[in-house]
TORDOPA-359090 format. One record per residue (C-alpha): residue number from 1; residue in one letter; x, y, z. Coordinates in steps of 0.05 Angstrom, whole numbers, plus 5000, padded with zeros to 4 digits. Layout:
N
{NUM; A; {X; Y; Z}}
...
//
This chain:
208
{1; M; {4955; 8422; 2090}}
{2; I; {4958; 8467; 2152}}
{3; L; {4991; 8525; 2115}}
{4; E; {4994; 8539; 2041}}
{5; A; {5020; 8592; 1993}}
{6; K; {4982; 8596; 1927}}
{7; N; {5008; 8638; 1868}}
{8; V; {5043; 8685; 1917}}
{9; S; {5083; 8743; 1889}}
{10; F; {5113; 8801; 1928}}
{11; F; {5150; 8866; 1917}}
{12; Y; {5159; 8927; 1960}}
{13; K; {5117; 8987; 1939}}
{14; S; {5180; 9030; 1934}}
{15; Q; {5213; 8978; 1888}}
{16; K; {5158; 8955; 1841}}
{17; D; {5210; 8937; 1788}}
{18; K; {5243; 8887; 1836}}
{19; L; {5201; 8825; 1843}}
{20; I; {5223; 8788; 1906}}
{21; L; {5176; 8728; 1901}}
{22; D; {5145; 8706; 1836}}
{23; N; {5084; 8659; 1835}}
{24; V; {5105; 8616; 1894}}
{25; N; {5064; 8553; 1908}}
{26; Y; {5078; 8508; 1967}}
{27; G; {5039; 8470; 2020}}
{28; F; {5061; 8452; 2091}}
{29; E; {5037; 8395; 2135}}
{30; C; {5038; 8383; 2210}}
{31; G; {5088; 8331; 2235}}
{32; K; {5144; 8355; 2189}}
{33; M; {5203; 8403; 2191}}
{34; Y; {5216; 8445; 2129}}
{35; A; {5280; 8483; 2112}}
{36; I; {5276; 8544; 2067}}
{37; L; {5342; 8555; 2031}}
{38; G; {5369; 8608; 1984}}
{39; P; {5423; 8661; 1975}}
{40; S; {5421; 8726; 2013}}
{41; G; {5368; 8773; 1985}}
{42; S; {5330; 8716; 1951}}
{43; G; {5266; 8727; 1991}}
{44; K; {5271; 8673; 2045}}
{45; T; {5255; 8718; 2104}}
{46; T; {5202; 8754; 2062}}
{47; F; {5168; 8688; 2049}}
{48; L; {5170; 8671; 2123}}
{49; S; {5140; 8740; 2138}}
{50; L; {5083; 8727; 2090}}
{51; L; {5069; 8659; 2121}}
{52; A; {5069; 8692; 2190}}
{53; G; {5021; 8747; 2169}}
{54; L; {5073; 8801; 2181}}
{55; D; {5062; 8823; 2110}}
{56; T; {5012; 8808; 2054}}
{57; P; {5024; 8783; 1983}}
{58; V; {5019; 8832; 1925}}
{59; K; {4987; 8775; 1887}}
{60; G; {4963; 8706; 1909}}
{61; Q; {4941; 8683; 1977}}
{62; I; {4965; 8650; 2041}}
{63; Y; {4917; 8597; 2069}}
{64; Y; {4915; 8570; 2140}}
{65; N; {4875; 8505; 2149}}
{66; R; {4847; 8517; 2079}}
{67; K; {4819; 8585; 2096}}
{68; P; {4850; 8649; 2067}}
{69; V; {4890; 8693; 2114}}
{70; I; {4857; 8760; 2099}}
{71; A; {4887; 8828; 2115}}
{72; K; {4837; 8847; 2168}}
{73; K; {4851; 8783; 2208}}
{74; L; {4927; 8783; 2206}}
{75; T; {4932; 8798; 2281}}
{76; E; {4887; 8739; 2296}}
{77; H; {4930; 8695; 2251}}
{78; R; {4994; 8715; 2286}}
{79; R; {4963; 8707; 2355}}
{80; H; {4930; 8640; 2347}}
{81; N; {4961; 8603; 2288}}
{82; I; {5034; 8621; 2287}}
{83; S; {5093; 8619; 2336}}
{84; L; {5157; 8655; 2317}}
{85; V; {5229; 8641; 2336}}
{86; F; {5280; 8694; 2316}}
{87; Q; {5356; 8690; 2306}}
{88; S; {5363; 8749; 2354}}
{89; Y; {5319; 8712; 2405}}
{90; N; {5275; 8774; 2418}}
{91; L; {5271; 8759; 2493}}
{92; I; {5257; 8813; 2544}}
{93; D; {5323; 8818; 2581}}
{94; Y; {5296; 8845; 2647}}
{95; L; {5251; 8784; 2654}}
{96; T; {5270; 8714; 2676}}
{97; P; {5264; 8653; 2630}}
{98; I; {5199; 8633; 2664}}
{99; E; {5170; 8703; 2654}}
{100; N; {5191; 8705; 2581}}
{101; V; {5159; 8637; 2567}}
{102; K; {5094; 8659; 2601}}
{103; L; {5089; 8714; 2548}}
{104; G; {5082; 8660; 2494}}
{105; G; {5017; 8630; 2517}}
{106; K; {4984; 8586; 2569}}
{107; G; {5034; 8529; 2567}}
{108; N; {5068; 8509; 2633}}
{109; P; {5134; 8548; 2632}}
{110; E; {5170; 8503; 2681}}
{111; A; {5152; 8440; 2642}}
{112; L; {5171; 8472; 2576}}
{113; L; {5238; 8497; 2600}}
{114; D; {5253; 8429; 2630}}
{115; S; {5233; 8394; 2565}}
{116; I; {5283; 8434; 2524}}
{117; G; {5341; 8425; 2572}}
{118; I; {5339; 8490; 2614}}
{119; G; {5350; 8466; 2685}}
{120; K; {5313; 8492; 2746}}
{121; E; {5375; 8531; 2769}}
{122; F; {5366; 8578; 2708}}
{123; W; {5292; 8590; 2711}}
{124; K; {5294; 8653; 2754}}
{125; R; {5359; 8682; 2730}}
{126; S; {5365; 8744; 2686}}
{127; I; {5363; 8727; 2612}}
{128; L; {5429; 8764; 2606}}
{129; Q; {5462; 8711; 2650}}
{130; L; {5445; 8656; 2599}}
{131; S; {5489; 8635; 2541}}
{132; G; {5466; 8646; 2469}}
{133; G; {5446; 8573; 2464}}
{134; Q; {5405; 8577; 2528}}
{135; Q; {5371; 8641; 2505}}
{136; Q; {5352; 8608; 2439}}
{137; R; {5323; 8549; 2478}}
{138; V; {5282; 8598; 2520}}
{139; A; {5257; 8630; 2455}}
{140; I; {5235; 8562; 2430}}
{141; A; {5201; 8546; 2496}}
{142; R; {5164; 8613; 2490}}
{143; A; {5140; 8592; 2420}}
{144; L; {5118; 8525; 2448}}
{145; A; {5077; 8558; 2503}}
{146; S; {5027; 8576; 2448}}
{147; D; {4975; 8528; 2422}}
{148; A; {4995; 8548; 2351}}
{149; K; {5005; 8489; 2304}}
{150; V; {5058; 8526; 2262}}
{151; V; {5127; 8545; 2287}}
{152; L; {5166; 8593; 2242}}
{153; A; {5240; 8602; 2256}}
{154; D; {5286; 8652; 2222}}
{155; E; {5359; 8629; 2224}}
{156; P; {5351; 8598; 2293}}
{157; T; {5422; 8569; 2293}}
{158; G; {5456; 8629; 2261}}
{159; N; {5486; 8657; 2325}}
{160; L; {5503; 8590; 2357}}
{161; D; {5566; 8547; 2361}}
{162; E; {5564; 8480; 2324}}
{163; A; {5548; 8436; 2384}}
{164; T; {5492; 8481; 2408}}
{165; A; {5465; 8489; 2338}}
{166; W; {5458; 8413; 2333}}
{167; D; {5419; 8413; 2399}}
{168; V; {5371; 8465; 2371}}
{169; I; {5363; 8426; 2306}}
{170; D; {5346; 8363; 2345}}
{171; L; {5296; 8403; 2387}}
{172; L; {5261; 8431; 2325}}
{173; K; {5256; 8362; 2295}}
{174; R; {5227; 8335; 2360}}
{175; I; {5175; 8391; 2361}}
{176; A; {5153; 8371; 2290}}
{177; H; {5154; 8296; 2298}}
{178; E; {5133; 8285; 2370}}
{179; E; {5086; 8345; 2380}}
{180; N; {5057; 8342; 2310}}
{181; K; {5072; 8414; 2294}}
{182; C; {5091; 8444; 2228}}
{183; V; {5162; 8473; 2235}}
{184; I; {5187; 8519; 2180}}
{185; V; {5259; 8543; 2185}}
{186; V; {5296; 8595; 2143}}
{187; T; {5369; 8576; 2144}}
{188; H; {5437; 8581; 2110}}
{189; S; {5458; 8517; 2146}}
{190; K; {5467; 8456; 2101}}
{191; E; {5469; 8414; 2164}}
{192; L; {5401; 8438; 2186}}
{193; A; {5372; 8430; 2116}}
{194; D; {5397; 8359; 2112}}
{195; E; {5358; 8342; 2176}}
{196; A; {5292; 8371; 2149}}
{197; D; {5237; 8329; 2121}}
{198; A; {5233; 8375; 2060}}
{199; T; {5274; 8432; 2032}}
{200; I; {5248; 8492; 1994}}
{201; H; {5296; 8531; 1949}}
{202; I; {5278; 8604; 1942}}
{203; G; {5303; 8643; 1882}}
{204; N; {5245; 8672; 1846}}
{205; R; {5204; 8610; 1862}}
{206; A; {5197; 8557; 1916}}
{207; E; {5203; 8482; 1902}}
{208; D; {5213; 8417; 1938}}
//
């Protein structure tokens, strides 16, 4: 297992009577794409945040490569172990696609953009001149610029039309299967979930 949640529970300090995650146990492997499903407010994004080291469990532990992700090393975990892809892209709009990808790590930005279908004619344009689908591809390329073995994506197809969403789904699958990365996606999309190697249903627990 590259990433694992063991007996993880979580609630916000201001809402101690509202348990968001209750004793979640799940392990993730490289070479697979996982889809996390559940109704709004069920804790999907919270679970992703815990895996990313953006928050810490109230009980239980997150493990990376069988070692606990401890509070004082969360920044190191996020920097070296995890790449994030957001629904809102989180690109810097005054930078070009190449400049945005360079922020992700040491990967070759031109090669990465080319590999995900962003042609050379777009590399030095303003991000604001790109379509939503192109911006999401740039965000994925930025994630791939990192050496991180785990890619976490929060609703990566949520703002995209159907055809572009399928392109992004295929790209995420390719990242998992061909680049041997662990891809974990929070989604409401049944189509995306059907393409995943495993699905995790979040209510008050996670299960295969």
